[in-house]
N, C-alpha and C positions, 0 to 999 in steps of 0.2 A: 625238578626237571632231572633226567635219567644220565649218570655219570657217563661223559664221554672219554672221558681221560683222566689219568694218575701220573702226578709227576714224583718220580722217589728221587730221594738223592742217593750217594753211592755208597761213600766209605764209612760203616756205623748202621747204616740203613737199610740197606740190601747189601752190602760186602764188607764179611771180615776178614781185614787185611792186619790186624792186630796192632791199631793206630801207629801203622809207621808211617806214614806221613809226617804225624803231631809228632813221634818222638825222633824223626829227622828233622823236620820245624825248630825245637827244641836244641837237636846237634848245633845245629849251625848259628842260632842265636846266641847259647852258649860261649861260643867262640870269643864272640865280644861282648855279651854281658852276663855272664856266668852264674847270677844272683838269680836269675829267670828260673820259673819252676815251670816242669812241664803243665802242671794246672796251670799255670796262668796263660801258656799258649792254648790248650784246650777254651778257657774262658774267653779269652779275646779273639783268637784266632780261628775256630770251630767254622765248619761251612764255606770261609771266603776262601776266595781267588789267595793266592799261595803269598804275592810279594805284600797286597793289602794285608793277608796276615801276619805278617810280617812288623808291616809298621805299625799295625794296629794292639800290638803284643806290647812292642815298644812303648807306645804312647800309654796304654793302660797300668803298665808298671813304672811310668815315670824313666822309662831308660831313653837317653838322645842320642842317638846316631844321624851324621851330615846323610844328606842321599847317596853320595860316591859310598860308602860304607854300609847302607841298607843293599846299595845294587849286589856289594859283593858280597852279603850275607846269602843272599837271594841266589847268587849264582852257584854258592857254594851249597847251596840246598839243593840246587838241581842234580849237582853231582852226587853226592850224596844219597838221593834218592835214587838214579841210577843203580848206584852200588848198592844199595837195598836191594833193590826191586829184582836183580838179575837171580835169587834164588828164593825170592817170595814166594810163601804160598797162599794162596786165597781162597775164601770160600763163600759161598752165599750165608748171608744170615739164614735163620731158620724158619724155615717157610715161605720163605721168599718163593724160592722157581717156583712153587706148587699155586701161591698166588698172583702171581706173573702171569701162569697158563690158565688158570681160570678167571682172570678177568679177562685176557686176550678171546677165553672163549666166549663171554658173555659181549663179544665186541667194544669194548672199553680199552683203548690205546693207552699200553706201558710206555711211559717215559722216564729214561734215567737223565738227571742233573746235577752238575757236580761245578764245585770251586778247582776244579785241577784244570789242568790244559790239556789242548785235544789228546795229548801223545799219552800223556799219565791215563788217563782213562779209557785208549782204545788198549793201554800194556793191563790195565785191570780187566779188562773187557773178556780178552783174550787169553788170560790168565783162567777166567773162568767158564772159558770154552761157550761163551753163548755169541749167537747172532743175532744180528739186527734184523728183523723182518721174521725170525723163528721164537727167538726169548723174550724179545722187547721189539719196538715198536723204533726209537728214536736216542741216539742219547746227544745229547745239545750239554756243551763244556763252557768254560770260561773264556777259552778260544773264538767261540762263535757269534759274540754278544761286544757292545762297548762297555754299556755298565754291568754287573757283577752284582752279586746278593751283598745286603738287603733290596736292589731294584729289583725289579718283575723282569726284565727284557727276556731272562731264559727261558721264563714258562709263555712269555706272550711270542717270541720266538718259537716255540712246541707247539703253541696253536695255530701258528702261520702255517707250520710245516704239518700239523695235521689237519689242515681245515675245519676249523673247530672257533668257532664266532664269540660262543660266551664263557668265561671262565666259570660260569655261575654251574657250570657242569665241569667244571677243572675240580680236584684233588690235590693237594702238594702234600707231599710226606715226609719228615727229615729227621733226622738225632740232635741238632739244634739249633737255639731260638734263633738263629739268620735264616736257617731256614721257614721257620714259622712265616717271620715278619716278612719273608720273601713273597709267600703264599698269599699273604693278606696285602701284599701293595700289585700281587698281580688280580686281586679278588677273586680269589678262589674259594668257592664253594666251602670249605673243610682245608684247616689245616691243622696238620696229624703228627703230633712229635711220636717217634718211639725213645725204649728209653733204654736202646743196643750201643747205642754209641758216645760220644762226645760229651755230651752235658747230660746232668741227673735231673732228675724228676722236679726233683726243687727247684733247678736252674730252668728246664723248660719250662715249670708252671709259669713262670715271671714273663715268658712270653703271651701269655696266656691261648695257649691252640685250645682246638673247638674240642680234642680227646686226646691222650697219652696213653701209648699201648704198651704194654712188657715184650707182645708177642706182633709181629707186623700181620698175623692174618686174620686176626682179627677186626681189619679193614676190612674183608669183605662184608662184614655183618652191616656196615654202613653203608657201600654201596648197594649193595641189594634193598636198602631202606631207603633210599633215597630216593 
């Protein structure tokens, strides 16, 4: 079946922002749990809505905080992130803009989806000078759906908005295992991992993606062959 839409994760997949969100998440968690490492934040939290990322990191590292304290960590994270973003320089990952243009020229919808909330994701898009309808077709964030990754809601939402009926014409691309799980849960024909972000190739292999690419542009050959 011809590919109708590709859904791309943002940070680490299409956007290089120096992992600032996860460094900031780590900083907020460390105030209450100083033994939690940055690598553990990536392992347990990558790709997730950020309150859930905090909760899962705490569970994964056997750290137990009550709900009020977890909410305090999350609020602190949001404040720290606003400060970090003020002077942050972000750029597209290598070959991303070229790939977006060539896919759109082929009539394929290019969708961004992310575990960030709408405000954070929109801030990233503006810093990149990307415009919806020009550089990509749709931005879907954790603010737009009831259930976040690994549930398929964001992909299903994008399919509805783009008037695509069959997930067998959709590809999901991401840099974390939860991206692959999300795409599989949505029924995407291919779930593709890239090594430019949160998880290592070994970690990504554990999620059984259809392909693992070091360069996102390798996706085009898959699209053409489909």
